[in-house]
C-alpha positions as CSV (number, residue, x, y, z in Angstrom):
1,M,5.7,11.4,152.0
2,K,5.7,14.9,153.6
3,G,9.0,14.2,155.3
4,M,10.6,13.3,152.0
5,M,9.6,16.7,150.4
6,D,11.1,18.5,153.4
7,E,14.5,16.8,152.9
8,K,14.5,17.6,149.2
9,G,13.8,21.2,149.9
10,Q,16.5,21.3,152.6
11,L,19.0,19.8,150.1
12,A,18.1,22.4,147.5
13,V,18.6,25.3,150.0
14,E,21.9,23.8,151.2
15,F,23.2,23.5,147.6
16,A,22.1,27.1,146.9
17,L,24.1,28.3,149.8
18,V,27.2,26.2,149.2
19,A,27.5,26.2,145.4
20,P,28.6,29.9,145.0
21,I,31.3,29.4,147.6
22,L,32.6,26.3,145.8
23,V,32.6,28.1,142.5
24,L,34.5,31.0,144.0
25,I,37.1,28.6,145.5
26,G,37.4,27.0,142.1
27,L,38.0,30.4,140.4
28,V,40.7,31.3,142.9
29,I,42.5,27.9,142.4
30,F,42.3,28.4,138.6
31,S,43.7,31.9,138.9
32,L,46.6,30.8,141.1
33,A,47.4,27.9,138.8
34,R,47.4,30.2,135.8
35,F,49.7,32.7,137.6
36,I,52.2,29.9,138.5
37,Y,52.2,28.7,134.9
38,L,52.7,32.3,133.6
39,A,55.4,33.0,136.2
40,N,57.4,29.9,135.1
41,K,57.1,30.9,131.5
42,F,58.1,34.5,132.3
43,D,61.1,33.3,134.2
44,S,62.5,31.3,131.3
45,V,61.5,33.8,128.6
46,C,63.2,36.7,130.4
47,R,66.5,34.8,130.7
48,Q,66.4,33.7,127.0
49,V,65.5,37.1,125.6
50,I,68.1,38.9,127.7
51,V,70.9,36.5,126.9
52,V,70.2,36.9,123.2
53,E,69.1,40.5,122.9
54,G,70.4,42.3,126.1
55,V,74.1,42.1,125.6
56,A,74.9,44.8,123.1
57,P,72.8,47.7,121.8
58,V,71.9,47.7,118.1
59,G,73.5,50.6,116.3
60,S,72.9,53.9,118.1
61,E,70.1,52.4,120.3
62,G,70.0,53.9,123.8
63,E,69.3,52.1,127.0
64,S,65.6,53.0,127.1
65,D,65.2,51.8,123.5
66,M,66.9,48.6,124.4
67,N,64.7,48.0,127.4
68,E,61.6,48.7,125.3
69,R,62.8,46.2,122.6
70,I,63.4,43.5,125.3
71,R,60.0,44.2,126.8
72,F,58.3,43.9,123.4
73,L,60.1,40.6,122.7
74,I,59.1,39.2,126.1
75,A,55.5,40.4,125.7
76,E,55.0,38.9,122.3
77,R,55.6,35.4,123.8
78,F,52.4,35.8,125.8
79,D,48.9,35.7,124.3
80,E,46.6,38.7,124.8
81,E,44.3,36.7,127.1
82,S,47.0,36.4,129.7
83,K,46.3,39.8,131.1
84,V,50.0,40.5,132.0
85,D,51.8,43.8,132.1
86,I,55.6,43.6,131.6
87,E,58.1,46.2,132.6
88,V,61.9,46.0,131.9
89,T,64.5,48.2,133.5
90,S,68.3,48.0,133.5
91,R,71.2,49.5,135.4
92,P,74.9,49.0,135.8
93,Y,75.5,46.2,138.3
94,S,77.7,46.7,141.3
95,S,78.4,43.9,143.7
96,G,78.6,46.2,146.6
97,G,81.5,44.4,148.3
98,L,81.4,44.4,152.1
99,G,79.4,47.6,152.6
100,N,81.6,50.7,152.5
101,I,84.6,49.0,154.0
102,L,85.8,47.0,151.0
103,H,84.9,47.4,147.4
104,I,86.6,45.3,144.8
105,P,86.3,46.9,141.3
106,Q,85.1,44.6,138.5
107,I,87.3,44.2,135.5
108,R,84.4,44.7,133.1
109,P,81.1,46.5,133.9
110,L,78.1,44.2,134.3
111,K,74.5,45.0,133.6
112,E,71.5,44.1,135.7
113,Y,68.1,43.7,134.1
114,T,65.0,43.6,136.2
115,C,61.9,42.2,134.5
116,T,58.5,42.6,136.3
117,M,55.3,40.8,135.3
118,T,52.0,42.0,136.8
119,Y,49.2,39.5,136.4
120,T,45.5,40.5,136.8
121,P,43.3,37.4,137.3
122,L,40.9,36.5,134.5
123,F,37.9,36.8,136.9
124,S,38.8,40.0,138.6
125,D,35.4,41.6,137.9
126,L,32.4,39.6,138.9
127,R,28.8,40.7,138.4
128,L,25.8,38.9,139.9
129,G,22.6,40.8,139.2
130,Y,23.0,44.2,140.7
131,A,26.0,43.3,142.8
132,S,29.5,43.8,141.4
133,V,32.7,42.6,143.0
134,R,36.1,43.9,141.7
135,S,39.2,42.1,143.0
136,P,42.0,44.5,143.9
137,L,44.4,41.5,143.5
138,E,47.4,41.8,141.2
139,M,50.1,39.2,141.4
140,T,53.7,40.1,140.5
141,K,56.8,38.2,139.5
142,E,60.2,39.8,139.3
143,V,63.2,38.3,137.6
144,K,66.7,39.8,137.9
145,V,69.3,38.8,135.3
146,I,72.9,40.0,135.4
147,V,74.9,39.8,132.1
148,D,78.2,40.8,130.8
149,P,77.4,43.2,127.9
150,Y,80.6,42.3,126.2
151,A,80.2,38.5,126.2
152,A,77.1,37.3,124.4
153,G,75.2,34.4,125.9
154,I,76.9,34.5,129.4
155,L,74.7,35.0,132.5
156,V,76.5,36.0,135.7
């Protein structure tokens, strides 16, 4: 009977040592899966919003106002629990040609939008008793979309 008690105690000790590691691995897998889901959603939302809204400014709207409007429209498609920060920048697109040797001018100027999503994992700040662990991890996804500002709905 004494040997049976020792085995139960050993099992409890082994479980106490292994369980936190398994929970941590589960949280990492959950965070990665959530990032992949949000990155796919971000990719499609960026392209949709820029095709619809990013082709021509509204009235006297400047470039920074237009970027902020696009950022707002993208951000409103994510819930507040997603913990994503979204940044949108735009600039005139140049194909670059073959370095400085040959540059073929474009007939119409194109515009390149760069959308960046920064994701902070849901479990980035863990506290166990007096110990606190803060994850420095932030995952980013960048989407570049080139549009013709004079032809609505056309991606280049």
